[in-house]
N, C-alpha and C positions, 0 to 999 in steps of 0.2 A: 752269473753276471753277463750282460750283453753289452757289446760295444759297437758303435755305429761306424764300422770300418769298411763295410762293403757298399758299393754304389747301389745295391739293391736293398739296403737298409741294415738294421741291427742283426748280428749273428751271434751264435754261442761262442764263448771265449776260447773253446778248444778247437774251433775251426780256423783254417787259414784263409787268407785273401790273396788272390793272384790276378794280375791284369790278364784280360782275355788273350792278348797276344802271346803271353807266356805259356798258354795251354794248348796252342795250336801247332800242328805239324805243317799245315798249309793255310794260307789266306790269299785268295786270288780273285781277280776280276774275271768276268765271263767272256766268252768269245763274242766278237762283234761281227761274225759272219752273217751275210744276208740270209734271211729266212724266206723260203718260198711259200706261196699260198696254196700249192697243190697237195701238200702233205707228203712230198717225196723226200727221201733221204733219212738222215739220222734225227731222232727226236731230241730236242734241246729245251731247256727250261727258259722261261720268260716270266715277266712280272705276273701275268695272269695265272701262271702255274701254281703260285702260292695261294692256298685257300684254307683258311681256318687252321693253320699250322701243318697242313698236309699238302702233298703233291697232288694236283688235279691233272691226271693223265689225259683227260679230254681236252685240255687247254695248252698242251705243249706246242712248240714250234718245230719246224723241220728245216734242215740245211743240207745242201748237196756238197758234202765234204767227206773225205775219208776219215775213219775213226781216229787215226793217228793224229789228226789235226785238232782234235777236241779233247777235253778232259772228261773222262767218263766218271759219273758219280759213284761213290762207294757207300754201302749201307752205313748210316750214322752221320753222313755229311749233312750240314745245315746250310741252307740258303737264306741270305739276308737281303732284303730290298734296300738299296742305298742310293738309287736315283729314281725319284718319282715325286708325287705331291707329298707335302709334309705328312698328311694323314697316313700315307703308305710307307713312309720311312721307318725302318726297323721291323717290318713284318718278317716273320721267319717261317720256314717249313723244314721238316726233317725228312730226308730220303730214306725209305725203308728197304730199298733194293728189290721191290716187287717186279719192276720191269726195267730194261736197259734205258738209261737216260744220260744225256750229256749236258755239260754246264754252258748255259747261254748267257746273253748279255743282260746288263743292268741288275744282276744279282751277284753278291759276293758269295764265294764258296768258303765255308769254314770247316776244316777237317781237324778234329781234336786228337791229341796224344792220349790214347786210352790208359797209359800208365799214370797219367796225372789226373785225368777227369773222365768220368763215364760220359760218353757223348749224349746219352739220353738225359742225364742230369744237366749237362750243359745246355741242352735245348730247352729244358724246363725253365732254367734261369733266363735265357734269352727271350723266351715267350712271355715272360712276366711283364705286367704293366710298367714296373719300375725300369726295366731295361729299355722298353720302347720310349719311355719318357726321357731317358738318358740320351738316346740317339736323336730324338726329335729336338732336344735342346741344343745339340751340337751340330746339327746339319746346317749347311749353307743354303739360304733361301733366295730363289730368284722369283720372277713374276709368276711363271707357270710351273716351276719345277724346283725341287730341293735335292741336295746331294750330300752324301756323308762319305768322308774319306776314310781310308783304311787305318790311318793313325788314330782317329777318334774311336773307331770300332775296337781296335786293339787295346785302347786305354780303359775300357770298361772293367772295373774291378769286381770279379766274381767271388762268391763264397765257395770255399772248397773243403767240404767235410772229408773224412776218410772214405776211400773207395767203397768199402762195405756199407757204410751209411748212405752214401749216394745211391747205391743200388737198392737199398731198402726203401728210400724215399721214392725212387722211380717206380718200384713195384706197387707201393701203396697208392700213389697217384694214378698209376695206370689202371689199377682196379677201380678207383673212383671214376675215371673217365669211361671205363667199360660200363659201369652202372648207369652213368648219365646217358650214354648212347643207347643202351638197351631200353631204358625207361622212356626216352624220348621217342624211340621207334614204336613202343607200345602205345604211347599217347597219340601218336599220329594215326595208328590203326584204329584205336578206340574212337577218335574224332570222326573218322570216315564212317565207322559203323553208326555212330550217334546221328550224324547228318542223314544217312540213308534211312535209319529207323524213324527219325522225326518226319521226313518227307512221306514215308509210307503210312505212318500212323495218322497223319493229318489228311491223307487222301483216302485211306481205306478203313481207318478206325482200328479198334482192337482186333487182332487176327481171329477169323472164324465167327465173328459176331454179325457181320453184315453180308447178305446175299444179293441185295439189289442196290444199284447205284444210279444216280441221275447226273446229267450235265448241268452245271451251274455257271454263273459268270466268273467264278474263280476256279473252274475245273470240275472234274468228276468227283462226286462225294457220295457217301452212303445216303440212301433215300431218306432215312430217318433224321438226318442232320438238317439244320437250317443254315441259311446264310444271312448275316445281318451287318449293317454298318456299325462301326465302332461307336458312333454317336448314339445309336439306338440302344446300346447296352451300357451307356455311361450316365450316371446320376448327376455328375458335376465334373467340370474340368476348369483348369486355370493355369496361367503362367506363375512361376515362382516370383515372390516379391523382390524388389530391389532395396538395397540399403547401402550406406557409405562404408568404405573400407575401414574407416576409423571405428566402426562398431565391433570389429573382431576383437575378442577378448577370451583368453584361455579359460577364464572363470565364468564365461557368459551363460545366460539362461536358456539359449537355444543352440542346437546344432544346426549347421548350415550345409546342406548337401549340394555339392557342386558336380558338374559333369566329370571333372577329373577324379572324383571319388568312385566312379563306375569303372570297373576293370574291363579288360579285353574280352572277358567271358560274359560281360553284361551282368555282373554281380556288383552289389554295393559293398565297398570296403569301408565299414563303419569306423575302423581305426583311424582313418585319415580325415574324417569330417571335422572341420574346425568349429569353434564356438563363437558366438557373438552375443553381445548384450543388446537385446532388442525390447521395444515396448510391448508388453504383454497384450494390451488391448488392441494394438495395431497388427501385430504379427501372430497372435494366438490363433485367429481364424485360418491362417495359412498352414498351421501345423499338420504334418502328414499323419495319416492313420494307417494302421496295419493293413496291408493288402493294396495300398494305393499303387497304381501303375504310373511309372515315370518314363517320359520319352524326351530324349535330347532334341532340341529344336534348332540348334545352330552348330556350325562346324561340321562334325560328324553327325549328321542328322539321322534320327530314327533308331538310336540305340535305346533299348528298353530294359528297365529293371523293375523289380517289385520291392516296395519298402516293407520292412518288418519293424514293429514297434520297438523303440529304444527307451532306456531309463530317462533320458533327457528328451524334451520335445525337439523335433527337427523340422525345419522349413526347407522347401526346395529352393535352389538357386534360380536366378532369372532366366537361365538358358535351359530350363526344364519345364515340360508341361505335365501337370499332374491330372490323371484321370481316376475318378472314383467310380467303380463299376457296379452294375446291378447284380442281383443274385443269380442272373441267368448265365453268367460267365465267371470263371475263376481267373484271377489276374495272372497266375503262373501259366495257365493255358494260353492266354492271349499273348504273353511274352514269348512263348515257344512259337506261336503262329508268326509273330513278327520277326523271329530269328531266321525263318526260312528264306532262301534266296529269292523266291518268287515275290514274297511279301516285301522284302527289303527293296527289291527293284521298284515295286509299285509305290512304296513310301518315298524313295528317292525321286521319282517322277513328280511327286507332289511338292517337293522342295522348290522354293522360288529364289531367285537371285543369281548373281554371277559367281565371283570367286568365293564369297561367303554366302552359302545357301542357307535358307531358313525354312522351317516348317511352322505352320500355324495350327492351332487347335481345330479351327474350322475345317482345314484340309484333311487333317487326320480323322476327324469325325466321319468322313465319307469313306474311309477304308473298309472294304468288305472283308469279313472274316468268317470262317466256318464255325458253327455253334452246335457241337454235339450235346447230348444230355450231360448235365453237370457231373454225374457219376463217371461217365466215360472220359470227360475232360480230366478228372482227377486220376483216372487210371493211366491215361496217356502221359500226364505229368510224372506220375510215379515211375513209369518205364524209362523215361528219358533221364529223370533224376538219378536213377540207379546207375546208369552209364556215366552220368556227370560225376557221381561220387567216386567211381573207379578212376576217372581221369584226374580228379583232384588228389586222390591218394597217390597216383603215379607222380603227379607234379610235386607233391610233398617230398617224395623220395628224391626226385631230381634236385629240388631246392636244398635239401639236406646235404646231398652229395656236393653240390656247387659250393655250399658254405664250407664244407670240409676242404674242397679243392682250393678255395681262396686262402687257406692257411699257407703262407709263403714257405716255399722249400728252404728259404734261407733264414726265415725268422722263427718258425715254430717247430723246431725239430722234435720236441717231446710229443706233440700231438700227432706227428707223422710216424713215430716209431711204433705206435700201437695200432695195429690194423683191425682192432675189434670193431671200430665204427664201420669199416668197409664190409666186414663179414655181416654186420647188422643190416647194412644197406642191401646186400645180396639176399639176405633172408627175407626182408620185406618185399623185394622184387619177386622172389619165388612164390611167396604167399599169394600175391596178387596176379600171378601169371595165369 
């Protein structure tokens, strides 16, 4: 049975609850000593030092004071932002003892009694969204600044499992964090490789296939390739149709693809496409076909996706331009061309307007693109898609790890006791390394 006795939410009935103040051996304000801009003297913490729960040593301050005048941080100490904008109130970082560091201004130092609570477990609790919401709700707000007093910090009621269980939770969540960090690093590396490979393939073609190159209006290309305007390889193009918001209907006969249904990777998320009840005769001609190229024309201009046929007819939204291409080009290849930095720059230069820039189909039809033989287009797409699949697999591991990470340390003890999921995540990471 769970009871809502902690400020962080429900907890198991065999855990205890204790105010944060009762778990501390020290709670103090930082030194108000003037920091110099020359980087001389002792390193001290400041607001900027807190970064994603960690100490950013590149952003410490320095003071010209003897060490005896300052409080040196100890491993396990937690720093909490208590004077700043509301958005920064309650941000925390944990000091690991990597380099000598002293307690500076505008941050509270929390030093825990290890006989009562594991400092690493306490930090996990304080880093939770629930703890931050607790502090934000209790801070005193001024025009440009908010502040949190030590009494309100001390009043936060934390869940306190047995020490052995605290340590198990810390170990499991630390393993999850390591998995997330490792996979995110791999994703970053793969993305760099993908971008470099894409630029090379679109300029040099499949390795070893071309020996002669020529200079074109869009750069040096294999001699066998052509250069054409997008309009020259387009059979038909049109803006998406407009319809009133009242037409949206969960049981509607059409899916309605919006710009917001296109992800940061320029992929269509078909699961988020809403339905609408639309007149078949009026909107049927606007229905997308498999392989249609879609380009966003407003806001973030020039984002490109390729539509794949769905069980329900789908029409594009009004802020999308649909291009139906000839057999001379593959839509997936054109999408890759339009994802390169050079082409994106040229597309942005075509956008008109001030704050809200807009693209027209007429402008885009003038965009020059390389045209390799269709067979080579498909090979280039295959090479890039293989890397894209690797990146998606790594991201799936990260998302799975983040989902597990969101299991609250205070709420879901049973899911955290079993580290099998973490072992599984590590195995997936090793397979894809």
